[in-house]
FILOLUM-753005 format. One line per field, with one value per residue: x, z, y of N, C-alpha, C in turn; chain; residue in three letters; residue number from 1. Coordinates in steps of 0.001 Angstrom, whole numbers, plus 524288, in hexadecimal, padded with zeros to 5 digits. Atoms other than C-alpha are relative to their C-alpha. Layout:
BEGIN
n_X <- [X, ...]
n_Z <- [Z, ...]
n_Y <- [Y, ...]
ca_X <- [X, ...]
ca_Z <- [Z, ...]
ca_Y <- [Y, ...]
c_X <- [X, ...]
c_Z <- [Z, ...]
c_Y <- [Y, ...]
chain <- [A, ...]
resn <- [ALA, ...]
resi <- [NUM, ...]
This chain:
BEGIN
n_X <- [802BE, 8015E, 7FEB9, 801A4, 80549, 7FD71, 7FDD9, 803FC, 803E6, 7FAEE, 801E0, 807CF, 7FEC6, 7FD6B, 80464, 803FB, 804D0, 80125, 801B8, 7FE67, 801CF, 7FBC3, 80262, 80013, 80629, 8021F, 80212, 806F4, 801E7, 7FDB3, 8010F, 802EC, 7FB9E, 7FE74, 802DB, 8018E, 7FD88, 7FFAC, 8019A, 7FBB6, 7FE0D, 7FBD5, 7FED1, 80108, 7FEC0, 80155, 7FA18, 7FE8B, 8054E, 80059, 7FF41, 7FD9F, 7FA2B, 80049, 80417, 8037E, 80196, 8065D, 80402, 7F7DF, 801D0, 803F2, 805FF, 7FCF7, 7FA6D, 7FD46, 7FFB4, 7FD5C, 7FD84, 7FC48, 7FFFB, 7FF73, 802CE, 800EF, 80478, 7FC1D, 80128, 7FF9F, 7FB2D, 7FCCA, 802E2, 7FD4A, 7F960, 802D9, 7FEA2, 7F8C3, 7FD39, 7FC07, 7FE0A, 8009C, 7FCAA, 7FD72, 7FF18, 7FD1A, 800D7, 7FE1C, 8054F, 80255, 800DC, 80367, 80306, 801C0, 804CE, 80349, 8028D, 80319, 80736, 7FE8E, 80263, 7FB70, 7F92F, 80258, 806BD, 804D6, 803DE, 805BC, 7FF1B, 8045F, 80271, 80027, 7FB28, 7FCBB, 7FB24, 7FBDB, 7FDBD, 7FB29, 80187, 7FEEF, 7FB62, 7FE65, 7FFD6, 7FEA7, 7FDB4, 7FD58, 80025, 7FE04, 7FF42, 7FBA0, 7FDF3, 80089, 800CC, 805DC, 8023C, 80543, 7FE63, 8033D, 80191, 7FD42, 80349, 7FE01, 802FA, 7FEA5, 7FD00, 7FF04, 7FF60, 800C7, 801B8, 801EC, 803B2, 7FBF5, 801FB, 7FF48, 7F9A3, 7FF37, 80118, 805B7, 7FBE0, 7F71D, 80249, 8023D, 7FEBB, 7FC84, 80507]
n_Z <- [80419, 8055D, 804C4, 803AB, 801A5, 8016D, 7F9B7, 7FECF, 80007, 7FDC7, 7FB82, 80025, 8021C, 7FBD9, 7FCFF, 80234, 8007E, 8041D, 801FB, 807B3, 8071A, 80633, 804E2, 8057A, 80035, 80267, 7FDC9, 7FFF1, 7FB67, 7FD14, 7FAFD, 7FEDA, 7FBB9, 7F9C8, 7FFCF, 7FE3F, 7FE5A, 7FAB4, 7FC30, 7FB30, 7F762, 80576, 80310, 803DD, 80397, 805A0, 805A1, 80494, 801AD, 80344, 801A1, 7FDCA, 7FC35, 7FCAE, 7FDE1, 7FE6E, 7F8FE, 7FD0F, 7F780, 80094, 7FC71, 802B5, 7F90F, 7F958, 7FF6F, 80242, 7FFC1, 7FC72, 80042, 80424, 7FCCC, 7F95C, 7FD98, 7FFFC, 8038C, 8041B, 80294, 7FFB5, 800D6, 806B2, 800DC, 7FDA2, 801CB, 8057A, 80195, 802C6, 803E3, 800CD, 802DF, 80333, 80054, 805A6, 80370, 80464, 803D8, 807A1, 804D1, 80266, 8079D, 8036F, 804DA, 8014F, 80017, 8048C, 80346, 7FD4A, 7FD75, 7FA28, 7FDEB, 801F6, 7FDE5, 7FE39, 800AF, 7F9C8, 80189, 7FEC3, 7FB35, 7FF41, 80740, 7FFEB, 80480, 8054B, 802C6, 7FB88, 7FCEB, 7FB6E, 7FCF7, 7FA0E, 801DA, 7FBD1, 802E0, 7FF1F, 803B6, 7F981, 800E1, 80329, 7FB22, 7F96B, 800BF, 7FDA8, 802EC, 7FE01, 8006E, 7FEA0, 803CC, 8027D, 805CC, 803C2, 80561, 804ED, 803AE, 80619, 7FFA7, 7FB6D, 7FCAF, 7FE47, 7FCF2, 7FBA2, 7FCF6, 7FB1C, 7FCD5, 7FB5D, 7FEF0, 80375, 804DA, 802C8, 80113, 80370, 804E5, 7FDA4, 8011E, 806A3, 80395]
n_Y <- [7FD80, 80428, 7FA3B, 7FE5B, 80242, 803B3, 7FE61, 8003B, 8073E, 80415, 80009, 801D3, 805FF, 7FF66, 8010E, 80576, 7FD37, 7FF70, 807B4, 7FF98, 7FFA7, 8029B, 80409, 7FB33, 7FD00, 7FB2C, 7FCAC, 80086, 80251, 80232, 7FD17, 803A2, 804BB, 7FCA5, 7FE1C, 8055F, 8035E, 7FD78, 80084, 800B6, 7FE8F, 800CE, 7FD2D, 805C3, 7FD7B, 801AC, 80172, 7FE8F, 7FDF9, 800FA, 7FAB8, 7FCFD, 80034, 7FF4C, 802BA, 7FB99, 802A7, 7FD31, 8035D, 8015F, 7FD9F, 80462, 80258, 7FDC1, 800AF, 7FDB9, 7F99C, 7FEBA, 8013A, 7FA57, 7FDA3, 80175, 7FEF2, 802FF, 7FF6B, 7FF82, 7F8C2, 7FB22, 7FDDB, 7FD94, 7FD05, 7FD4A, 800FE, 7FBA7, 7FBC1, 7FD12, 7FE86, 800F3, 7FDE8, 8067F, 80089, 801B6, 805B7, 802B4, 807A3, 7FEE2, 7FE06, 801C0, 8009C, 7FB5B, 7FF83, 7FCBE, 80152, 7FE04, 80016, 805A2, 7FF48, 7FFA5, 80498, 80297, 7FB7C, 7FF1F, 7FFF5, 7FB76, 804A6, 7FDF0, 802EB, 80002, 8011B, 7F929, 7FABA, 7FE73, 7FFD7, 803B8, 7FBDE, 8029D, 80074, 7FC58, 7FD5F, 7FBC3, 7F97E, 7FA5A, 7FB16, 7FB96, 7FB6C, 7FD64, 7FC49, 8011A, 802F4, 80581, 80444, 80507, 80401, 8017E, 802CB, 7FC44, 80437, 80097, 80157, 800A6, 7FD03, 800AD, 7FF34, 7FE28, 7FC28, 7FEBD, 7FA60, 800F2, 7FB89, 7FBDB, 7FD16, 7FEA0, 7FCEB, 7FCC9, 7FDD5, 7FCBB, 7FBE9, 7FDC5, 7FD33, 7FD3B, 7FC3E, 8010E, 7FC8C]
ca_X <- [7E2D3, 7DC65, 7DED0, 7D832, 7CB63, 7D6E1, 7DB33, 7CCD6, 7C830, 7D437, 7D1AF, 7C1D1, 7C78E, 7D1CC, 7C384, 7BA7C, 7B295, 7B3C5, 7ABCE, 7B2C9, 7AC3B, 7B57B, 7AABB, 7A983, 79E4E, 7964F, 79305, 78699, 786CD, 78D75, 78660, 77AE5, 786AC, 78C8F, 77C53, 77B08, 788A7, 787F2, 781E5, 78F1B, 7947F, 7A04D, 7A99F, 7A533, 7AF6D, 7AD7C, 7BB3A, 7B753, 7AC9D, 7A877, 7AE61, 7B7E3, 7C572, 7C1AB, 7B8E6, 7AF6C, 7AC84, 7A033, 79B72, 7AC1B, 7A2F9, 79BD4, 79531, 796D2, 7A11E, 7A971, 7A74D, 7A8A5, 7B397, 7BB43, 7B758, 7BB91, 7ADEA, 7A2E1, 79A2E, 79FA0, 79695, 7967B, 7A5DF, 7A674, 79AF1, 7A690, 7B409, 7AC1B, 7ACE5, 7BA44, 7C4D7, 7CFD5, 7DCB4, 7E01B, 7E882, 7F331, 7F124, 7FDF7, 7F949, 7FC6E, 7F06E, 7E795, 7E268, 7DC90, 7D257, 7CFCF, 7C097, 7BE25, 7B394, 7B2F9, 7A73F, 7AA3A, 7A28B, 7AEA1, 7B7AE, 7ACA2, 7A341, 79974, 78F44, 77F95, 77BBC, 76D3A, 76266, 75F16, 76B01, 76E5E, 779C7, 78676, 78A8A, 797C8, 791AD, 79A85, 7A4EA, 7AD95, 7AC40, 7B6D9, 7B990, 7BEC1, 7BA88, 7BEC3, 7BBE4, 7C5CB, 7CAAB, 7C571, 7C3DF, 7B38F, 7AFA5, 7A2C1, 79E92, 793A8, 78E5F, 792E1, 78A6A, 78EE1, 78AF9, 79042, 79A11, 7A5BB, 7A00B, 79B32, 78EAE, 78D7E, 78371, 78BD9, 7828E, 78996, 7958B, 79EDE, 79DE3, 7928A, 7987E, 7A605, 79A4F, 791F5, 79D3B, 7A1FF, 79279]
ca_Z <- [4D77A, 4CCCD, 4C095, 4B778, 4B004, 4AD90, 4BB99, 4BFC5, 4BA92, 4BE22, 4CC6C, 4C8D7, 4C3E4, 4CF8A, 4D756, 4CF1F, 4CD37, 4BD35, 4B325, 4A354, 497FA, 48F54, 48592, 478DE, 47BED, 4754D, 4794E, 477F7, 480C5, 48A78, 49461, 494BB, 499AB, 4A4DE, 4A5D1, 4AA18, 4B073, 4BAE5, 4C512, 4C734, 4CD15, 4C052, 4BAEB, 4AC54, 4A2B0, 493F8, 48C48, 481E6, 47BC0, 46EDB, 463E4, 46EB2, 4756B, 47F48, 48A40, 49262, 4A2DB, 4AA84, 4BA82, 4BAEA, 4CA00, 4C9E6, 4D828, 4E674, 4EA61, 4E00B, 4E1F8, 4EF42, 4EF9E, 4E697, 4ED87, 4FB3A, 50249, 506DE, 4FF3E, 4F29F, 4ED3A, 4F6CB, 4F739, 4E888, 4EA9A, 4F46A, 4ECE3, 4DF83, 4E626, 4E842, 4DFC1, 4DB26, 4D84E, 4CBF6, 4C857, 4BC66, 4B39C, 4AECF, 4A61B, 498D4, 48C4D, 48C97, 47EE9, 4765E, 46DA9, 46398, 462A7, 457B7, 44F14, 4559E, 45C64, 46C31, 46C17, 46039, 46D56, 47692, 47C3D, 484C8, 485E1, 4865A, 492F6, 4921D, 485B2, 48B1E, 4876A, 47DFC, 47A88, 4814B, 48AE0, 49360, 49F22, 4A9E9, 4A49F, 4AAFC, 4A537, 4A788, 4A483, 4ACC1, 4AFC2, 4A853, 4B668, 4C036, 4B620, 4BEDD, 4B963, 4BB45, 4B8F5, 4B82B, 4B549, 4A9F2, 49EC9, 49222, 48780, 479A1, 46FC5, 4627F, 45ECF, 46733, 46F30, 47BE0, 48569, 4934D, 49BC2, 4A77B, 4B0DB, 4BD14, 4C1E1, 4BF24, 4B1A6, 4AFB6, 4B525, 4ACA2, 4A098, 4A4A6, 4A4CA, 4959E, 49202]
ca_Y <- [5B77D, 5B285, 5BCE5, 5B6B0, 5AE1C, 5A447, 5A495, 5A52B, 59730, 58FCB, 593E6, 5900E, 58288, 582B8, 580C4, 578D2, 58410, 58445, 5794C, 57A45, 57935, 571D6, 56D72, 57854, 5811B, 58A62, 5985D, 597BE, 58D71, 59149, 599F9, 58E14, 58425, 5915B, 5916E, 5811F, 57EE7, 58A0A, 583E1, 57B44, 58739, 587E9, 5910B, 58B6C, 58D8C, 58A71, 5878F, 585BD, 58DB1, 58AF4, 59741, 59D04, 59E60, 5A01A, 59A1C, 5A00F, 59F55, 59FFE, 59F26, 5A459, 5A8A8, 59ACE, 59939, 5A067, 59750, 59BFF, 5A8A1, 5A987, 5A116, 5ABD3, 5B4D2, 5AFD2, 5B157, 5ACA0, 5B5CA, 5B8BE, 5C37E, 5CC58, 5CCFC, 5CD72, 5D915, 5DFC4, 5DCCF, 5E2E0, 5EEB7, 5F127, 5F6CF, 5EF09, 5F444, 5EE4B, 5E662, 5E385, 5D7C2, 5D1A2, 5C6CF, 5CFF6, 5D398, 5CC50, 5C530, 5D107, 5CE25, 5D7A1, 5D78C, 5E23E, 5DDCD, 5CF26, 5CA85, 5C87A, 5B9E8, 5B45A, 5B8F8, 5B624, 5ACF7, 5B630, 5AE63, 5B16A, 5AC55, 5AE02, 5ACF6, 5BB4E, 5C25A, 5CB23, 5C7F8, 5BDD0, 5C3B5, 5C2FD, 5C141, 5C608, 5D032, 5D957, 5E81F, 5F286, 6010E, 60D16, 61622, 62104, 62C13, 6243E, 61A1A, 60D83, 602BC, 5FBE4, 5F04C, 5E825, 5DBBE, 5DCF6, 5D114, 5D36C, 5D611, 5D117, 5DAED, 5D391, 5D551, 5DA81, 5E115, 5E0FF, 5E796, 5E9C3, 5F165, 5FA00, 5FC7D, 5FC02, 60409, 603EE, 60320, 609A6, 6131D, 6154E, 61392, 61CDD, 624DA, 62213, 6276B]
c_X <- [7FF1D, 7FCB9, 7FE36, 7FB58, 803FB, 80088, 7FD65, 7FE08, 804D2, 7FFDB, 7FB8B, 7FFCF, 80377, 7FA54, 7FB5D, 7FC45, 7FFED, 7FE1D, 802F4, 7FC49, 802D1, 7FE53, 7FE85, 7F944, 7FDBB, 7FED0, 7FD12, 7FD50, 800CF, 7FB98, 7FB46, 80310, 803B5, 7F926, 8011D, 80645, 80300, 7FFEA, 80555, 8042F, 805DA, 80078, 7FFF1, 804EE, 7FFAC, 80503, 7FF38, 7F6DF, 801B2, 802AF, 8046A, 805F4, 801B7, 7FC8C, 7FDC7, 7FE0E, 7FA34, 7FFE9, 809BA, 7FF41, 7FCA6, 7FEBC, 801BB, 803EF, 8046E, 8024F, 80148, 805BD, 804DB, 7FF91, 80166, 7FAFD, 7FA65, 7FA37, 80403, 7FD65, 7FDE1, 805ED, 80083, 7FC62, 807AC, 804B8, 7FC72, 80083, 80307, 80419, 8054B, 8065E, 802A3, 80586, 802F2, 80131, 8067C, 80024, 8016D, 7F9F0, 7FCEA, 7FEAD, 7FCB8, 7FDA4, 7FC66, 7F88A, 7FCD8, 7FEF7, 80069, 7FA0F, 80191, 7FEEC, 803A7, 80386, 7FA61, 7FCE4, 7FC96, 7FA85, 7F8A2, 7FF85, 7F994, 7FA40, 7FE98, 80359, 80030, 80240, 80264, 7FF88, 80523, 7FF71, 8036F, 80738, 800DE, 7FFE0, 80375, 800D7, 7FF25, 7FF19, 8038A, 80368, 805CF, 803A3, 8007A, 7FDEB, 7F86E, 7FD80, 7FB76, 7FF4E, 7FAEE, 7FE46, 7FF0D, 7FDD7, 800DF, 7FDFD, 8009E, 8054E, 80613, 800BF, 7FB0E, 7FBE9, 8011F, 7FBB8, 8057E, 7FACA, 7FF1F, 8065F, 801E9, 80095, 7FC87, 8030D, 801D5, 7FBD1, 7FCFF, 8026D, 80110, 7FC2E, 80205]
c_Z <- [7FA6E, 7FCE7, 7FC40, 7FDAE, 80232, 80487, 80383, 8019A, 80186, 806C7, 7FFC9, 80175, 805A5, 80347, 7FD59, 7FF96, 7F817, 7FD7E, 7FB93, 7FEF1, 7FEAC, 7FCBE, 7FB8B, 8017B, 7FC2F, 8029F, 8025A, 80356, 807D5, 805B3, 800AF, 805B6, 805A6, 80641, 805AC, 80438, 80564, 80496, 801C7, 7FEAE, 7FD0B, 7FEEE, 7F950, 7FC61, 7FBD1, 7FDE6, 7FD57, 7FCCA, 7F86B, 7FB89, 803D8, 801BC, 803BF, 80120, 8037E, 806A1, 8020C, 804FE, 8014B, 809A7, 8013C, 8066E, 804B6, 80187, 7FEC6, 800CC, 805AC, 805A2, 7FC18, 80086, 80831, 80382, 7FE3C, 7FB6E, 7FBB3, 7FF32, 8030F, 802D1, 7FBDF, 800F8, 803CD, 7FE49, 7F9A9, 80281, 801BB, 7FCA0, 80089, 7FF96, 7FD9B, 802B8, 7F903, 7FDB1, 7FDC1, 7FB57, 7F806, 7FDC7, 8009F, 7FAC7, 7FEB4, 7FC22, 7FDEC, 7FE7C, 7FCF2, 7F9FD, 7FFD5, 80350, 80584, 80070, 7FC85, 805FB, 805E9, 801F0, 8038C, 7FCB2, 7FE98, 8040B, 7FFAE, 7F94A, 80175, 7FEBC, 7FD9D, 7FD76, 80427, 8036E, 80255, 80427, 805A0, 7FEBE, 80351, 7FCC9, 8015A, 7FEC8, 805A1, 7FD45, 7FF91, 80317, 80235, 7FCFB, 8037F, 7FD0F, 80369, 7FBA2, 8012E, 7FCA7, 7FD06, 7FB79, 7FC7A, 7FD8B, 7F979, 7FC60, 7F99A, 7FECD, 803DC, 8049E, 8051B, 805B5, 80613, 803A6, 80597, 802EE, 805B7, 80071, 801CF, 7F951, 7FC39, 7FF9C, 7FD3A, 7FA9F, 801B4, 7FE03, 7F9EB, 7FE64, 800F8]
c_Y <- [7FDBF, 8058E, 7FCEC, 7FDFB, 7FAE2, 7FC0A, 7FCFD, 7FA98, 7FDDE, 7FED5, 7FBE3, 7FA3D, 7FECA, 7FAEC, 7FCF1, 80560, 8025C, 7FAE5, 804CF, 7FB67, 7FDB5, 80199, 8056A, 80148, 80291, 804AE, 80292, 7FCB8, 7FF41, 802BD, 7FB53, 7FC8F, 80154, 7FD5F, 7FA70, 7FD89, 804F9, 7FF88, 7FA7D, 802AF, 8000C, 805E7, 7FCAC, 8020F, 7FD4E, 80222, 80216, 8016E, 8012E, 805D8, 804A6, 7FF6F, 80092, 7FD9C, 801FC, 7FC5E, 8027B, 7FD2B, 801AF, 80187, 7F8FE, 7FF57, 80554, 7FDC4, 80223, 80531, 8030D, 7FD49, 80615, 80594, 80099, 801E8, 7FC72, 80251, 8045D, 805FE, 80545, 80467, 800A0, 80647, 80344, 7FFDD, 802B8, 80573, 803BD, 7FDBA, 7FDAE, 801D8, 7FCF6, 7FD65, 7FD00, 7FBC0, 7FF93, 7FDAE, 8027B, 80258, 7FAC9, 7FE45, 803D6, 7FAF8, 8040C, 80097, 80482, 7FDF6, 7FB57, 800F2, 7FBD3, 7F91E, 7FAD0, 7FF66, 7FA8B, 7FC15, 80175, 7FAF6, 80231, 7FBD2, 7FE2A, 800E5, 8070A, 80447, 80045, 7FE24, 7FA14, 80340, 7FF5E, 80374, 803B4, 80355, 803DD, 80504, 803BF, 804E1, 80109, 8036A, 80548, 804A9, 7FDF5, 7F868, 7F9BC, 7FD3F, 7FBDB, 7FC2C, 7FEEF, 7FB31, 80030, 7F95D, 804C0, 800B8, 7FDC1, 800C6, 7FD55, 803E6, 801C8, 80206, 7FEFD, 8028D, 7FCD0, 80363, 80010, 801EF, 7FE68, 80176, 7FACB, 802A9, 802ED, 80536, 803D3, 800B6, 8045E, 802EA, 8024D, 80509, 802AF]
chain <- [A, A, A, A, A, A, A, A, A, A, A, A, A, A, A, A, A, A, A, A, A, A, A, A, A, A, A, A, A, A, A, A, A, A, A, A, A, A, A, A, A, A, A, A, A, A, A, A, A, A, A, A, A, A, A, A, A, A, A, A, A, A, A, A, A, A, A, A, A, A, A, A, A, A, A, A, A, A, A, A, A, A, A, A, A, A, A, A, A, A, A, A, A, A, A, A, A, A, A, A, A, A, A, A, A, A, A, A, A, A, A, A, A, A, A, A, A, A, A, A, A, A, A, A, A, A, A, A, A, A, A, A, A, A, A, A, A, A, A, A, A, A, A, A, A, A, A, A, A, A, A, A, A, A, A, A, A, A, A, A, A, A, A, A, A, A, A, A, A, A, A, A, A]
resn <- [UNK, UNK, UNK, UNK, UNK, UNK, UNK, UNK, UNK, UNK, UNK, UNK, UNK, UNK, UNK, UNK, UNK, UNK, UNK, UNK, UNK, UNK, UNK, UNK, UNK, UNK, UNK, UNK, UNK, UNK, UNK, UNK, UNK, UNK, UNK, UNK, UNK, UNK, UNK, UNK, UNK, UNK, UNK, UNK, UNK, UNK, UNK, UNK, UNK, UNK, UNK, UNK, UNK, UNK, UNK, UNK, UNK, UNK, UNK, UNK, UNK, UNK, UNK, UNK, UNK, UNK, UNK, UNK, UNK, UNK, UNK, UNK, UNK, UNK, UNK, UNK, UNK, UNK, UNK, UNK, UNK, UNK, UNK, UNK, UNK, UNK, UNK, UNK, UNK, UNK, UNK, UNK, UNK, UNK, UNK, UNK, UNK, UNK, UNK, UNK, UNK, UNK, UNK, UNK, UNK, UNK, UNK, UNK, UNK, UNK, UNK, UNK, UNK, UNK, UNK, UNK, UNK, UNK, UNK, UNK, UNK, UNK, UNK, UNK, UNK, UNK, UNK, UNK, UNK, UNK, UNK, UNK, UNK, UNK, UNK, UNK, UNK, UNK, UNK, UNK, UNK, UNK, UNK, UNK, UNK, UNK, UNK, UNK, UNK, UNK, UNK, UNK, UNK, UNK, UNK, UNK, UNK, UNK, UNK, UNK, UNK, UNK, UNK, UNK, UNK, UNK, UNK, UNK, UNK, UNK, UNK, UNK, UNK]
resi <- [1, 2, 3, 4, 5, 6, 7, 8, 9, 10, 11, 12, 13, 14, 15, 16, 17, 18, 19, 20, 21, 22, 23, 24, 25, 26, 27, 28, 29, 30, 31, 32, 33, 34, 35, 36, 37, 38, 39, 40, 41, 42, 43, 44, 45, 46, 47, 48, 49, 50, 51, 52, 53, 54, 55, 56, 57, 58, 59, 60, 61, 62, 63, 64, 65, 66, 67, 68, 69, 70, 71, 72, 73, 74, 75, 76, 77, 78, 79, 80, 81, 82, 83, 84, 85, 86, 87, 88, 89, 90, 91, 92, 93, 94, 95, 96, 97, 98, 99, 100, 101, 102, 103, 104, 105, 106, 107, 108, 109, 110, 111, 112, 113, 114, 115, 116, 117, 118, 119, 120, 121, 122, 123, 124, 125, 126, 127, 128, 129, 130, 131, 132, 133, 134, 135, 136, 137, 138, 139, 140, 141, 142, 143, 144, 145, 146, 147, 148, 149, 150, 151, 152, 153, 154, 155, 156, 157, 158, 159, 160, 161, 162, 163, 164, 165, 166, 167, 168, 169, 170, 171, 172, 173]
């Protein structure tokens, strides 16, 4: 079982699914590079983004072939849809504490190379973020995959249009 992004990238690299960009790249150039390199159908790892300690990964599931392989099926879209509906038991992690950075009064763009992908975007976005919230009525954690908009400083915004997060948000209002 793959338990982390690092493990997934090692797994993918063993199968030839990864394209590593080790040259120094500017944050503002990455969206155009992703677009140009997309036809290679590879996970793209930018390991040296100027001004950042962290790298950036794009195209985590770069092709139909990879999606099929990961889900062990010829119809990964149906399988994903079906499997997304099932609820699994929680798994406790013993990996210890994650690195924490106090963001009070700091700017997220100093720490994360958040990209502005398209000319018409109102701001840089984290394009595939997982948002979690506990429903206070029953304790169930709802999750969704959303674009998160950088709103300046240490603020991000997200539009919650679909259940379960929309329902939890509405209950709090």
